[in-house]
C-alpha positions as CSV (number, residue, x, y, z in Angstrom):
1,M,-35.4,31.9,51.9
2,N,-37.1,28.6,52.0
3,I,-39.2,29.3,48.9
4,H,-36.1,29.9,46.8
5,K,-34.8,26.5,47.8
6,R,-38.2,24.9,46.8
7,I,-38.2,26.7,43.5
8,L,-34.6,25.5,42.7
9,E,-35.6,21.9,43.7
10,W,-38.7,22.1,41.4
11,Q,-36.6,23.5,38.5
12,A,-34.1,20.6,39.0
13,E,-36.9,18.1,38.7
14,H,-38.5,19.9,35.7
15,P,-35.7,21.3,33.5
16,T,-37.9,21.4,30.3
17,A,-40.6,23.5,32.0
18,T,-37.9,25.9,33.2
19,W,-36.5,26.3,29.7
20,I,-40.0,26.9,28.3
21,F,-40.8,29.4,31.0
22,W,-37.6,31.5,30.2
23,I,-38.1,31.2,26.4
24,V,-41.6,32.7,26.9
25,V,-40.4,35.4,29.2
26,W,-37.6,36.5,26.7
27,A,-40.0,36.3,23.8
28,I,-42.4,38.7,25.5
29,V,-39.4,41.0,26.4
30,F,-38.2,41.1,22.8
31,L,-41.7,41.7,21.4
32,L,-42.1,44.6,23.8
33,F,-38.8,46.1,22.8
34,Y,-38.7,45.5,19.1
35,W,-42.4,45.7,18.2
36,P,-42.7,48.7,15.8
37,H,-44.2,51.5,17.8
38,E,-46.2,54.1,16.0
39,T,-46.6,56.5,19.0
40,I,-43.1,57.9,19.7
């Protein structure tokens, strides 16, 4: 899994970008789960 190693190396060099990425991902997840749905 060479690509995983490259991703980990990139994340180690860019920790701020990694934090921003995960914050955005979790924000989308929470919006999808907790957005008031009218069609249930």
